[in-house]
C-alpha positions in Angstrom: 83.6 -178.7 52.8 80.8 -180.4 50.8 81.7 -183.3 48.5 80.0 -183.4 45.1 80.7 -186.9 43.8 84.2 -186.0 42.9 85.4 -189.4 44.2 83.2 -191.0 41.7 84.6 -188.8 38.9 88.1 -189.7 40.0 87.2 -193.4 39.9 85.9 -193.1 36.4 89.0 -191.3 35.3 91.4 -193.8 36.9 92.3 -197.5 36.5 92.4 -199.9 39.4 96.1 -199.0 40.0 95.1 -195.3 40.4 96.6 -194.2 37.0 94.5 -191.8 34.9 93.3 -193.4 31.7 92.5 -191.8 28.4 88.8 -190.9 28.6 86.2 -190.4 25.9 85.6 -187.0 27.5 89.2 -185.9 26.8 88.9 -187.1 23.2 85.6 -185.1 22.9 87.3 -182.0 24.2 90.3 -182.3 22.0 88.3 -183.3 18.9 85.9 -180.4 19.4 88.9 -178.1 19.8 90.2 -179.1 16.4 86.8 -178.9 14.7 85.9 -175.5 16.2 89.3 -174.0 15.4 89.2 -175.2 11.8 85.8 -173.6 11.4 86.8 -170.4 13.2 89.9 -170.3 10.9 87.7 -170.3 7.9 85.5 -167.5 9.4 88.6 -165.4 10.2 90.0 -165.8 6.7 86.7 -164.9 5.3 86.5 -161.8 7.6 89.8 -160.5 6.2 88.4 -160.5 2.7 85.1 -159.0 3.9 86.7 -156.2 5.9 89.5 -155.2 3.6 86.9 -154.8 0.8 84.4 -153.2 3.1 86.6 -150.8 5.0 89.4 -150.0 2.5 93.2 -150.1 3.3 93.3 -147.0 5.6 90.4 -148.0 7.9 91.5 -151.6 7.8 94.9 -150.6 9.1 93.2 -149.0 12.1 91.0 -152.1 12.6 94.0 -154.4 12.4 96.0 -152.3 14.9 93.2 -152.2 17.4 92.6 -156.0 17.1 96.3 -156.4 17.7 96.0 -154.5 20.9 93.0 -156.5 22.1 95.2 -159.0 23.9 96.4 -156.2 26.2 92.8 -155.8 27.4 92.4 -159.5 28.1 94.6 -158.8 31.2 91.4 -157.4 32.6 90.5 -160.8 34.0 93.4 -160.2 36.6 94.6 -163.8 36.1 91.5 -165.1 37.8 90.4 -167.3 34.9 93.6 -169.4 34.8 93.6 -169.7 38.6 90.0 -170.9 38.6 90.8 -173.5 35.9 93.5 -175.0 38.3 91.1 -174.8 41.2 88.3 -176.6 39.4 90.6 -179.3 38.1 92.3 -179.9 41.4 88.9 -179.8 43.3 87.5 -182.4 40.9 90.5 -184.7 41.4 90.1 -184.5 45.2 86.3 -184.5 45.3 85.9 -181.0 46.8 83.0 -178.5 46.1 84.2 -175.4 44.3 81.0 -173.6 43.3 81.0 -170.9 46.0 84.6 -169.9 45.4 84.0 -169.8 41.6 80.9 -167.6 42.1 82.8 -165.2 44.4 85.7 -164.7 42.1 83.5 -164.3 39.0 81.7 -161.4 40.7 85.1 -159.9 41.6 86.3 -160.2 38.0 83.2 -158.7 36.5 83.2 -155.7 39.0 86.9 -155.1 38.3 86.3 -155.3 34.5 83.6 -152.7 34.8 86.0 -150.3 36.5 88.7 -150.9 33.9 86.2 -150.4 31.0 85.4 -147.0 32.4 89.1 -146.1 32.7 89.7 -147.3 29.1 86.8 -145.2 27.8 88.3 -142.1 29.4 91.9 -142.8 28.2 91.0 -143.7 24.6 91.6 -140.2 23.2 95.2 -140.3 24.5 95.8 -143.9 23.3 94.4 -143.2 19.8 96.6 -140.1 19.4 99.7 -141.9 20.5 99.3 -145.0 18.3 97.5 -143.6 15.2 98.8 -140.1 14.7 100.3 -140.9 11.3 97.3 -143.0 10.0 95.9 -141.2 6.9 92.3 -141.5 5.7 90.6 -141.9 9.1 89.3 -139.0 11.2 90.5 -138.4 14.7 87.0 -138.8 16.0 86.7 -142.2 14.3 90.0 -143.4 15.8 88.9 -142.4 19.3 85.5 -144.0 19.0 87.0 -147.2 17.5 89.5 -147.4 20.3 86.7 -147.1 22.9 84.6 -149.8 21.2 87.6 -152.3 21.1 88.7 -151.6 24.6 85.3 -152.0 26.3 84.3 -155.1 24.2 87.7 -156.7 24.9 87.5 -156.1 28.6 84.0 -157.6 28.6 85.3 -160.7 26.8 88.1 -161.0 29.3 85.7 -161.1 32.2 83.3 -163.5 30.4 86.1 -165.9 29.5 86.1 -167.2 33.0 83.3 -169.6 32.0 85.6 -171.1 29.3 88.3 -171.9 31.9 85.8 -173.4 34.3 84.4 -175.7 31.5 88.0 -176.7 30.7 88.6 -177.6 34.3 85.4 -179.6 34.4 86.6 -181.6 31.3 83.7 -180.0 29.4 85.9 -177.9 27.1 83.7 -178.8 24.2 81.2 -176.3 25.6 83.8 -173.6 25.3 84.6 -174.5 21.7 80.9 -174.6 20.7 80.3 -171.2 22.4 83.4 -169.7 20.7 82.3 -171.1 17.3 78.7 -169.8 17.7 80.1 -166.4 18.7 82.5 -166.3 15.8 79.7 -167.2 13.3 77.4 -164.6 14.7 80.1 -162.0 14.7 80.9 -162.7 11.0 77.3 -162.4 10.1 76.9 -159.1 12.0 80.1 -157.8 10.3 78.8 -158.7 6.9 75.5 -156.9 7.7 77.5 -153.8 8.8 79.6 -153.7 5.6 76.6 -154.0 3.4 74.1 -151.7 5.2 76.0 -149.2 7.4 77.7 -146.1 5.9 78.5 -143.9 8.8 80.8 -145.1 11.6 81.3 -148.3 9.7 84.7 -148.9 11.3 83.4 -148.6 14.8 80.4 -150.9 14.1 82.7 -153.5 12.5 84.8 -153.6 15.6 81.7 -153.9 17.8 80.3 -156.6 15.5 83.5 -158.7 15.9 84.7 -157.9 19.5 81.4 -157.1 21.2 79.3 -160.0 19.7 82.0 -162.5 20.7 81.6 -161.4 24.3 77.8 -161.7 24.5 77.4 -165.5 24.6 80.1 -166.3 27.3 78.9 -163.4 29.4 75.4 -164.8 29.3 76.5 -168.3 30.3 78.7 -166.9 33.1 75.9 -164.8 34.6 73.6 -167.8 34.4 76.1 -170.0 36.2 76.8 -167.4 38.9 73.1 -166.8 39.4 72.5 -170.3 40.6 75.6 -170.5 42.9 75.8 -169.8 46.6 78.3 -167.1 47.5 80.6 -167.4 50.5 79.5 -165.4 53.6 80.6 -161.8 53.5 84.1 -161.3 54.8 84.8 -165.0 54.7 88.4 -166.0 53.7 88.7 -169.7 52.9 91.9 -171.5 51.9 90.5 -171.9 48.4 89.8 -168.1 48.1 93.3 -167.3 49.3 94.8 -169.9 46.9 93.0 -168.5 43.9 94.1 -165.0 44.9 97.7 -166.1 45.1 97.7 -167.9 41.8 95.7 -165.2 40.1 98.3 -162.6 41.0 101.0 -164.8 39.6 99.1 -165.5 36.4 98.3 -161.8 36.0 102.0 -160.8 36.5 103.0 -163.5 34.0 100.4 -162.3 31.5 101.7 -158.8 31.8 105.2 -159.9 31.1 104.1 -162.1 28.3 102.2 -159.2 26.7 105.4 -157.2 26.7 107.1 -160.0 24.9 104.3 -160.9 22.4 101.9 -158.0 22.1 104.1 -155.0 21.1 104.6 -156.1 17.5 101.6 -154.2 16.1 102.6 -151.1 18.0 106.2 -151.3 16.8 105.3 -151.9 13.1 102.8 -149.0 13.2 105.3 -146.6 14.8 108.4 -147.6 12.8 107.1 -148.8 9.4 103.6 -147.3 9.0 100.1 -148.3 8.1 100.8 -150.0 4.8 103.3 -152.5 6.3 101.0 -153.0 9.2 98.3 -154.3 6.9 100.7 -156.8 5.4 102.0 -157.9 8.8 98.5 -158.1 10.2 97.2 -160.4 7.5 100.2 -162.8 7.7 100.2 -162.7 11.5 96.5 -163.7 11.5 97.1 -166.5 9.0 99.9 -168.0 11.1 98.1 -167.4 14.3 95.2 -169.5 13.0 97.6 -172.4 12.5 99.0 -171.9 15.9 95.6 -171.7 17.5 94.9 -175.2 16.4 97.8 -176.3 18.6 97.0 -174.0 21.5 93.4 -175.2 21.6 94.7 -178.8 22.1 97.1 -177.5 24.8 94.1 -175.8 26.5 92.2 -179.1 26.5 95.3 -180.9 27.8 96.0 -178.5 30.7 93.2 -179.8 33.1 94.4 -183.4 32.5 98.0 -182.4 33.4 96.7 -180.6 36.5 94.8 -183.7 37.6 97.9 -185.9 37.0 100.0 -183.4 39.1 97.4 -183.6 41.9 97.7 -187.4 41.9 101.5 -187.2 41.6 101.7 -188.8 38.1 104.7 -186.8 36.9 106.0 -189.3 34.3 102.5 -189.5 32.7 102.5 -185.7 32.5 105.7 -185.5 30.6 104.8 -188.4 28.3 101.5 -186.7 27.3 103.2 -183.3 26.8 105.9 -184.8 24.6 103.4 -186.7 22.4 101.5 -183.5 21.8 104.8 -181.5 21.2 105.9 -183.8 18.3 102.5 -183.4 16.6 102.6 -179.7 17.0 106.1 -179.2 15.5 105.1 -181.3 12.5 101.9 -179.4 12.0 103.6 -175.9 12.1 106.4 -177.0 9.7 103.8 -178.2 7.2 101.7 -175.1 7.7 104.7 -172.8 7.0 105.6 -174.7 3.8 102.0 -174.3 2.6 101.9 -170.6 3.2 105.3 -170.1 1.5 104.3 -172.0 -1.6 100.9 -170.4 -2.0 101.2 -166.9 -0.5 100.3 -165.0 -3.6 97.3 -167.2 -4.3 96.1 -167.0 -0.7 96.3 -163.2 -0.7 94.5 -163.0 -4.0 91.6 -164.9 -2.3 91.5 -163.3 1.2 92.7 -159.7 0.5 92.3 -158.9 -3.2 91.9 -155.2 -2.7 95.0 -154.4 -0.6 98.7 -154.7 -1.2 99.9 -157.2 1.4 102.4 -159.6 -0.3 105.1 -161.0 2.1 108.7 -161.9 1.2 109.9 -165.5 1.5 112.3 -164.4 4.3 109.3 -163.0 6.2 107.2 -166.1 5.9 110.1 -168.4 6.9 110.8 -166.2 9.9 107.2 -166.4 10.9 107.2 -170.2 10.6 110.5 -170.4 12.6 109.0 -168.3 15.4 105.9 -170.4 15.7 108.0 -173.6 15.9 109.9 -172.1 18.8 106.5 -171.1 20.4 105.2 -174.7 20.1 108.3 -176.0 21.9 108.3 -173.3 24.6 104.5 -173.2 25.2 104.2 -176.9 25.7 106.6 -177.0 28.6 105.3 -173.7 30.0 101.8 -175.3 30.2 103.3 -178.3 32.1 104.8 -175.9 34.6 101.7 -173.8 34.9 99.5 -176.9 35.4 101.6 -177.7 38.5 101.1 -174.1 39.7 104.8 -173.4 39.1 105.0 -169.8 38.2 108.0 -168.5 40.0 110.5 -169.5 37.3 108.6 -167.3 34.9 109.0 -164.3 37.2 112.7 -164.5 36.4 112.6 -165.6 32.8 109.8 -163.5 31.3 111.0 -160.0 32.4 114.4 -160.8 31.0 112.7 -162.1 27.8 110.6 -158.9 27.6 113.8 -156.8 27.5 115.4 -159.0 24.9 112.2 -159.1 22.8 111.7 -155.3 22.7 115.3 -154.6 21.9 115.5 -157.4 19.3 112.3 -156.4 17.5 113.3 -152.7 17.3 116.7 -153.6 15.9 115.2 -156.2 13.6 112.7 -153.7 12.2 115.3 -151.1 11.5 117.8 -153.5 9.9 115.6 -156.2 8.3 112.1 -154.7 8.0 109.1 -157.0 8.7 111.2 -160.2 9.2 112.8 -158.5 12.2 109.6 -158.8 14.2 109.3 -162.7 14.3 113.1 -163.0 14.4 113.3 -160.7 17.4 110.5 -162.5 19.3 111.9 -165.9 18.4 115.3 -164.9 19.7 113.8 -163.8 23.0 112.4 -167.3 23.5 115.6 -169.1 22.5 117.6 -167.2 25.0 115.2 -167.8 27.9 112.1 -170.0 28.0 113.0 -172.4 25.2 115.8 -174.0 27.2 114.8 -173.3 30.8 111.1 -174.4 30.7 111.8 -178.0 29.6 114.6 -178.4 32.1 112.4 -177.2 35.0 109.3 -179.1 33.8 111.3 -182.4 33.8 112.8 -181.7 37.2 109.5 -180.7 38.9 107.5 -183.5 37.4 110.1 -186.1 38.7 109.7 -184.6 42.2 106.0 -185.3 42.4 105.0 -187.9 44.9 102.2 -190.3 43.8 99.1 -190.2 46.1 98.1 -193.2 48.0 
């Protein structure tokens, strides 16, 4: 294989003893992650006010449900993006050329996404009827069209997000953050234009403005990157291609199980409690998700560094770095929860003044507790995934999915909205929250430092 100066990169990232050192590039990636997430948070909060006032409570309930389902369609990348991120980080650590493998898998992902988009378009009438049969104030035709817009746009974004993972693997995550910020700003401006100038099919155009516009920039960068790359010979099967296929299948299976754990909440609220409670849940979930995104963006920037340390056998440094980020994440989420609990009424008066969406103290505390558990669990899950250790999740996550669905349903019927975060949190506490740190510590100690 062709070397591309990877040994020079490794020399710059390591000290004379061979240990990775904190680089200005990592600080740039982490800093840009924080800055972009804060600015995107402001845009998302502003979009809640814009859309609740522009669509009304009935149409916004449909909008919120479909955005809540968008994560299911991100599975359309088939796990390829996460596998490519590991490939890029490991190839850089070893000085190996990865451009042909990246280009080949990008073409595969885009072709598969196109086929899934066609299937989603055809299945949208059935999906809309199943999920939104009891949603008043929005016509059947509008529900179907809105479902189609969200599905196709989300699948396009899933395929395009490969470029984000590659940039992370190249320690250029700041490009991903800038692209996401530009897409978010453009999507907000387009949404504002739709609200102020479009009367017919406003719901569908708002969904396209938010979901579709966010997919345009990364898709353009991905196509530009693939255009200049040399594809492997037809029929060629290299070790790198096979390794990406193996990891992608694992990541996709893990993503599917994770969706069963994390992405049924909107469906359950809509089916059990109805559209009014869905609006309240959606607004609070988005507020808390924005706080959590600040931490996950830092984890995303940390992942390639952990992968490089794993490739060099630096297990102790991996755990030290993860624990340092974990402490900061727990403190941040605790403070964020206290802020929301104290100022919930004032926040809602600002971001959603035209809808009834007040949350009880028990619901807000339950949401905060759930995200504290998520910070703990996700940190150690990233450590394991950065080492390519997915097999433990094949056992844990299916069991967690069963617990999560049962606990959320029981919680909804007995406790109302607080039952959703409590049910999901319980599923983590009984599985990943204790197993992931134990396995991450054990596997990191077993790494052998490279010569």
